[in-house]
N, C-alpha and C positions, 0 to 999 in steps of 0.2 A: 504493500500500500504506500509506504513512505517513498519507495523508489518511483512509483507512478506519479506521485505528487511532485517529486523533485524533477522528473522529466517534463511534466506539464509546465512547471515554473520556468524551466530552462527554455522550452519552446516559446512560451509567452514573452520571455525576455528577448529572445531572438526576433520575434515579431515586432517588439517595441523598437529594437535597434534598427530594423529594416524600415519601419515607419518614419523614424527620425531621419534616416539617410535619404529616404524618398522626399520628405518635406524640404530637406536641405539641397536637393538636386544632385545628390551623389548616387546616380542611378546604378553604376557598376557595383558599388558597395551594397546597395539595396538588393540587387539581383543575386549577388553571391550569398548574402545572408538568407534570402528567401528560398533559394534552391536547396541550401543546406537544411533549412527548416522543413521543407516539404519532403526532402529525402527521409527525414526522421519520421514525419507524420503527413502522408499525402492528403489526409482529410482535415488538416488544421484550417479552420474556417477563416481566421484572420489572415493566415498566410495566403490562402487562395484569393481573398479579396485584395490583398496588397499586390499580389502578382497581376491582378487585373488592372489596378491603377498604374503599375509599372508599365505594362504593355500599352496602356493608353498614352502614357507620357512619351513612349517611344514611337507612337504613331502606328500601332498595330491594333486597330479596333476589333478585328475578328478574334485575336488571341485574348484581348481584354474581355470581350463578351463571354468567351469560353470559361475563363477563370471565375468571373463574377457569377455566372449561372451555376458553376460547380459549387460555389459557396452557398448560393440560395438553395440548391438541391439538398444540401446538408441540413439547412434550417430555413424554412420558408418565411420565418419571422425575423430573419437577420436583416434589419433595416439598413445598416451601413451599405451593404451590397446593393440593396434596392435603390438607395439614393444614387450611388455611383453608376449603376446600370442605367437609370433614368438620364443622368448627365451624359453618359456615353451615347445614348440614342439621340439626345438633343443635339449633340455636337455633330452626329452623323446625318442630321436632318430627318430622322425617323420619328416623327411627332407622335404617331398613334401608339407605338410600343412605349415611347417615353411617358406618355400620359398614363398608360396602364401601370407602369412601374412607380411613377410618382404618386399615383393615388394610393397604392399599397404602402409606400414609404411614409406618406403623410398620415395614414391611418395608424401605422405601427409606431411612428415617432412624431406625434403632433406638436411637440415642442422643439423640433429641429428646423431652424430657418431654411437650411438648404433644401430640405424636402419640399417645403412650401414654395420656395422660389422655382424649383424645377416644375412643380405642379402648375404654377402660374404661367411659366414659359410654355409648357406643353399645351395647356388649355388655350392659350392665345393662338398658338400655331394651328390647333385643330378647331378654332372658333368656338370653343366651349367657354364663352366669356363669363357665364354665371359661375362656373366652377373656379375660373381664374380670379374672379372678383372675390369670392369667399376666401381663397388662399391668401390673396393680398391683404384682405381685411384681418385675417388671423395674424399675419406678420405685423400689421400695425398695432393690433391689440397686445402683442408680445413686446412691443417697443423695439422691433427689429426693422422698422420701415424708415427709410430716409425720404427726402423730397421726391426722388424719382419713383420710388415704390408708391407713394401716395398719389402721384399723378397717374401712374399706371392703374391704380385701383379706380380712380375716377373714370378713366377711359374704359376699363372693363365694365364698370357699372353702367356706363352709357350704353355700351353694346348689349348688355344683358337686361336693359330696361329697369335697372335698379337705380332709379333716379335720385331717390332720397339718399341712398348710400353714396352715390357719386358726388352729391353736393357736400356731404360730410367729408369725403376724402379730399375734395378740393379745398375745403376750409382748413383741413389739417395741413395740406401742402402749403397753403398761404401762411399758416402759422409757423411753418418751418422755414419760411423765407424763400419760397419759390418765386422766381421773377415774374412780373406781370406779363411780359411778352410770352411766357410759357403758359400762364394760367388763362389768359383771355381766349385763345383758340379752343381750349378744352371747355371753358364755361359756355362759349358760343355753341359748340356742338351739343353740349348737354341741353341747352335751351331748345335747339332745333329738334333733337330727338324726343324731348318731352312735350313738344308743341307749345312751349311757353314763350310766345312771341313778345310779350311785354318784357320778360327777362332778357331775351335776345336783344331787344332794343336798348335796354339799359347797359348790357355788357358791351355791345358793339359801339354805342355812342361814347362810352367812356374810353374804349380802346381807340376809336377814331380820333377823339380829342387829344389823347396822349400821343398818338402816332398818326398825324394827318396824312402822311405820305404812304402809309401802309395800305396796300391795295386789298389785302385780306380783310382788314377792319372795315373798309368801305363796302366790300361785298356783303359782309355779314349785316352791316347797318342797313344796306339797301334791302336785303332779304327780310329783315324785321319789318321795315316800313311796308313792303309789299304784302306780307302776310297780315298785317294789321289794317290793310285797306288804305294806307296813306300813299296813294299811287304817285302823285306828283313828287312827294318827298323821295320815294324810291327811285324815280326817274332821275331826279337831280343828283342823287348820290351816285348812281350807276353810270349815267351818260358819259362822264369824263373817262371812265375806264374803257369804254368803247372807242371814244374819239382819240384817246392817246395811243391806241394800238393800231399799227399798220394792218395787222391781220389778227383780230380778236380770236381767242381760242373758242372751242365749241361750247364749253361750259358758260363762258361769258355771253355768247350769242343766245344760248338758251335762257339765261337769266334775264337778259335785256328784252328778249322776245316776249317772255312772260309779262314783264312790266308793261311793255307796249300794248299787249293784248288787254291787260286790265285797264289801261288808260284809253282803250278803244282807238288806238292808233294802228289800225288794222294793216295798212300797207307795210309799215315798219315791222310789225309783228310777223307778218307773212315772210318777209325777207329773212329775218334772223331765225325764226323757228324752223323754216324749211332748211336753211343751211345747217342748223344744229342737228336736226333729225337725220340729215344726210351724213354728217360727220359722226353721229352717235347712233347708229342703226339699232343698237341693242339697249338703248336707254329708254326705260319705260316713261321717265319724266319727259324726255324730249318728244316721244311719240304721242303721249297723252296731251301735252300742251298744243302740239300741232292739230291733234284731233279736236281740241276745244275750239281752235280757230276755224277749222272746217265746219264745225257745228254752227258757229255764228254765221258763216257764209252760206249755209244751206246745203253744203256738200255732204249729205248724211251717209251715203254709202262709203265714201272715202274716210269719213270720221270713224265709222264703225270698223273699217279695216285697220285703221291705225290703232284703235283701242285694243282690238284682238291681237295685233302684233305686239303691243306693249305688254299685254298679259302673258303672251307667250315668252317674252323676254324676261319678265319678272312676275311669276304667278302670285306674289305677295303684294303687288302694287295696288293699294287700295284706291288711289286716285283713278287708276285705269278702269277699275270696275265701276266706279261712280260715274265716270264719263260715258261708259258703255250703256249704262242704264238710262242716262239722259238721252243719248242718241237714239236708242231703240224704244224709248218711252216704256221701259220695263219689260220688254219682250225679249228676254235673253234665254240662252240655252241652259238646261238644267245643271250641267257641270259648273257653269259660272255662278249660278244661284247657290249651289251647295258650298262652293269655295267661299263666297261672301258670308254665308251663315257661319262657316267655320272660323273665319277671321273675326267675326263679331263676337262669337263665343270666347275665343282666345283673348280678345281685348286688343286694342290698338293704342300705342303710346300717345299719339296725337288725338286729343279728345274731340276735336272738330271732325277728323276723319272717321273716328268711331261713331259719332252721331250720324255722319253722312252715310255710313253703311246701314244703319237702322232705317234711315229715310229711304235709301235705295231699295232695300228689301221690302219696305212698305209699298213702293211703286211697283215692284214685281208682283206682290200679292194683289195690288189694286188692279193690275192688268189681267190677273187671273180671276178677278171678280170675287176674291176672298175677303169680304169686308172686315170681318173680325180680326183676321190675321193682319190685314193692312193697318187697321187702327192700332193694334198692339205694337207693331213696328214703329209707326209714327209716334206713338206715345214714348217708346224707348228713346227715339231720337230727340224728341223735345225735352224729355227729362234730362238727358245728358247736356243738351244745349242750355237749358235753364240753369242747371247747376254750374256750368262753366261760366255762363254770363253773370250769375250772381257773384261768383268768386272774382270776376273782373270788374265788379262795380256796376253791373247793369241789372239789378232786380226790378221787377215791375211794381210800381207803387201807384195805385189808382188815384189816390188823393193828390199826389204830386202832379199826375197827368191832368186831372181836372183843374187844378190851380193854374197850371201853365196855359191851358186852353183859355181860361177866363182872362188871364193877363194878356194873351194875344188878342182876344176880342176887344178888351178895353183899349189897348194900344191901337188896334186896327181902326176902331171908330174915330180916334183922334187924327188919323191920317187922311180921312176923307176931305178932299179939297185942298190938301197941302201940296204945294208945288216944289218938287225936289229936282226939277230940271228934266231934260231929255237925254236919251242915250243915242250915240252914234253907232252905226253898224246894223247888222241884221236884227230882226224883231223876233223875240222868243214866243213860241206857242207852248204854254204849259199844259201838259196832259196829266191830270192828277186824279186822286181817288184812293181807295184802299188798295194795298198790294193785291195782286191776283184778281183785279176787277176788270181786266180787259184793256189796260192802257197800252200794252205792246201791240195788239192788233190795231187799235185806233191810231197809234203812231205810224204803223206800217201803211195804213190807208192814206193818212195825211201826207206822209213823206213821199208818197208816189207822185205828189204834185211837183211840177217842174220848178217851182220857186221855193221849195222847202228842203232843207237838209236834216236828216234824222241824227240827233246827237245822243239819243238814248237816255239813260239815267245818270245825269250829271251830278256828281257828288258835291259840287260846290254849293248847290242850293241849300241842302241841309246844314252845311257849315255856316252859311250866312244867316240862316234862320236861328241857329244856336247862338251866334254872336248877338243877334238882335234880342233874342229871348233873355240871354244873360244880362244885357243892359237893362231890360225891363225889370227883371228880378232885382237887380242891383239898385236902380235909381227910380223905378216907377214908370208908369205909362207916359206921363206928361214929359218927363225928362228924356225919354227915348226919342221923342219927336225932334228935339233939339240936336240930339246925337246924330240922328239920321240926316238932318240938314247939313251938319258939319262933315259927315262922312259919305254922303250920297255918291259923289264921283268915284271915291275909292271903292265903294261897294259895287258899283256898276262895273268898274274896270276889273275887279276881281272876278265877278260873275262872267263877264264876256271874254275872259282870257281863253284863247284857243278858238274863237268863233270868227275872227276877222277875215280869214281867207277861205271861207266855205263856199263862196261864190253864188249864194242864193239870198233872196230878200228876207227869208224866214228860216228859223230852225226850231226843231221840237226839243223839249226837255220833258221826259216822261217819268221823272222821279216822283213816285206817288206821294211821299210825305210833303211835297211842296204845297199841298192844299192849305196847310196851316200858315203858309207864307204868302197867301194871295194878297192880303193888304200890303205887305212889305214890297212884293214884286210889282204890284199895280202902281205903287207910288214911285218906285225906281224906274219902271218901264211903262209909261202911260199908254204906249201903243200895243203892249203885249195882250195876248188872248189867253183865256183860261177855260179849260174844259174839265169838268168834274164828272168822272164816270161812275155809274151805278150798275149794280148787278144783283141778282138774287142773293141776299145776305148769307144764307146758309151755304150756298155754293162758294162764296168768297171765304167764309170761315174755314170750311173744309180744305179748300185749296191752300190757304195760308198755313194750316196745321200740317199740310203735307210737304212743306218746303222748309229748308234750313236757312233761316234768315240771319243777317248780321246781328251782333249783340245788342245794338240800340233798339232793335225790334223786340224788346223783352216781353211785350204783351202777346207775342205770337205763339208761345209755348204751351198754353193751357186754354181749353175752350172757354173756361170761365173768364179769363182775362180778355180773350177776344171779344166775348159778349159785353164786357164793360167798355173796352176801348172803342169798338166799332161805332156805336151810336153817338158817343161823345165827339169823336173825330168827325164823323160825317155831318152831325148836326151843326157844328161850328163851320165846317167847310161850306155847307149849303147856305148858311147865312152870309158868308163872305161872297158867295156867287150872286145871291139875290141882291146884294148891295151894289152890284156892278152889272146891271142887265145889258149894257152896251158892249161889254168886253168879256163877259164870263157867262157860261151856260152849263147846265147839267145835261149829260148825254147818257142814254140807257144802252148798256152793252147788250143786254138780252134782246132788245128790240132790233139792234143791228144784226145780231146772229140770226134772228128769225126772218128778217127782211132786208138783206144787204142792199139790194137794188133801190129800195125806197129810202133807206136810211143814210146811205153814203152821201148823197147830195146834201142832205140836211147837216150832216157832220161837217162837210167842207164849208158850208155857209157859216156854221157856228164858229168855225176856226178863223173866220174873217177872210176867207180866200175866194177868189173866182173859181168857177168850175174848170177842172182839167180832166179830160177823158181818161187819163192814165190812172186816176183814182178809182175808176170803176172796176179795175182788175188788179188790186193790190197784191194778189197771190203771185203775180208774175214779176214783182219787184225784186231786184237783185240786192237790196239793202242788207247789210249785215245786221244781225239782231243778237245783242249780248245780254239777254235776260233769261230768267227761268223759262220763258215761253219761246225760246229760240227755235225749238223743234215744232212745238204745237201750232204756231201761227203760219207755218209754211203751207198748210193745206187750204182747201176751199173754205170759205166762211159758211158755217151752218151751226144750228143749235148743238149738234153733236160735237163740235170742235171745242166746246168748253169742258174742261175737266172738273165739273162741278160735283155736288154732293149727292147725286141721285143714288149712288151705291150705298151711302150711309144714312140716308134720311130715315129709313125704317128703323134703324137702330137708335136714332136720336130725334125722334119726331117732336118730342116736347121742347127740346133745346132749339130745334129748327124753327118751330112756330113762334116761340118767344123772341128769338133773335130777329126774325122777319118783321114782326110787329114793332119791336123797339127801334129798329133802323128806319122803318117807314115813318114812324112818329117823329124821329129826330130830323129826317129830311124835310118834313112839312112844318116843323116848329120854328 
């Protein structure tokens, strides 16, 4: 017994001497000692492992693997050999076996930093980012993470959709002195992955201010403004990047094309998006963006082809499925529907896209005439949208809405007879009403006139209304008149930006919310015309509920809120119209749909235009249409062309009747 113990001690001492020699780089001495050791005991586990390390040092990975595996065969729980074998595989580029060995090593020796580092490296190479994130987090918790490890943890967290953990890792990196130029790009990517566009705006703005010449900072800042709907700001930030490059790269062309598309600068959008799609034939983003343009232009077959190509390139591209549903009006093949349902169940990082999936599946069920399924999906989409809107500061408050309308009516009454001067340039025709009340079709008809250019839903109108309303809230209705007199020229100039070279005497602005701005715009533009569209209220309510509106439309997510907002909004709008009988009129969409031939001439007259035969056949117009109705209004005008609430009326008869009565009373009051 004593002899065996003495021999074991001797062999262990030889292993220790070999290990010291190996660490000191005395490879010949280490080899001589290890060969003597293994000659005494060929199954000495430390000796086998050290021979594996020696072979690795000498650039013989096959021999190294043989010795390390021999050690593991003697004891499968011998974690030092597992760690070293994982390192050997990583060095050889064999990520999958490295991951397997690192997993075992980390389980056997959870307090060994090298095991966790190998696990994180192998997980990154095999795109198992969730596992890599957990390994890096454990290193941080052990106090074994430097700035680089913390930033890697943030990146792994982003890729694994572990956004809260990624934020904490970024905070730790910041606390350990990570330079801002390293933190900013990671923080920006985190905001994009999480769909937190407000966060991206803050990060990118700070980065751009700190490094105004940094083109990456400018790109991120422009992306933030685009996603937040601040189109002109996005264009101003990104345009120099395009102008400064002799030959912009494909990604920049794609980004600028998307900005131009949202700004309704369709010719520029077509140029850059077409080039981007040609240079990036496998980019779902490029293909889908071009499909969106083709949808606006009425090239629906091409738009559908592009969407399907985008999905083929990236079956996880949510935006591509959403655009496909728009193009086909919900008539999609079953595999697409099943994949969309799978994506919705799994969850999507971008809350807006996740809500969009629910709305799109609602449209599919709607086309299948499955009323209850459709309503359920629409409710899911609206619940997600309402929650995100409330978190962003857009909850619906009925009392605030009523107070604002009262303030606008008080201020509007004071503007009657006030001379704010005239405007040079083309004359606006404002087509207003509730969203989804037929304004797109009415614009399409009016814009068929030879002296009218369609400018769609101009975002500048609501911005000016908000400025005006803010002044009324701040100083009162009477003071707002003086403010308007002082600022009328500037307000007119701001509104007319971009209309000077349209080449026609008139242009249309069909932003529905402009109805509450009728007194303001009538004072600024005395020659302007106003059309307030009406439609069966329940049809409007259902159509609103079926669509994913921007956050300021916070009333659109619940039928109860729609029922409150609708009569208040239309009642005030109708009073504004009746106060201006020479320049404003109410026009019934349902009457137009039932009798186009009889109603179109009346519509043109109410718009203050002479008759133009082109208006009789608006369906042949080649105008681009960039609204929810871009597909719907391409066909012939008929009662069936309205996507109203007939499918749902039997499920909501009480609600429908009460809403119809309330809106009718508001219009007459």
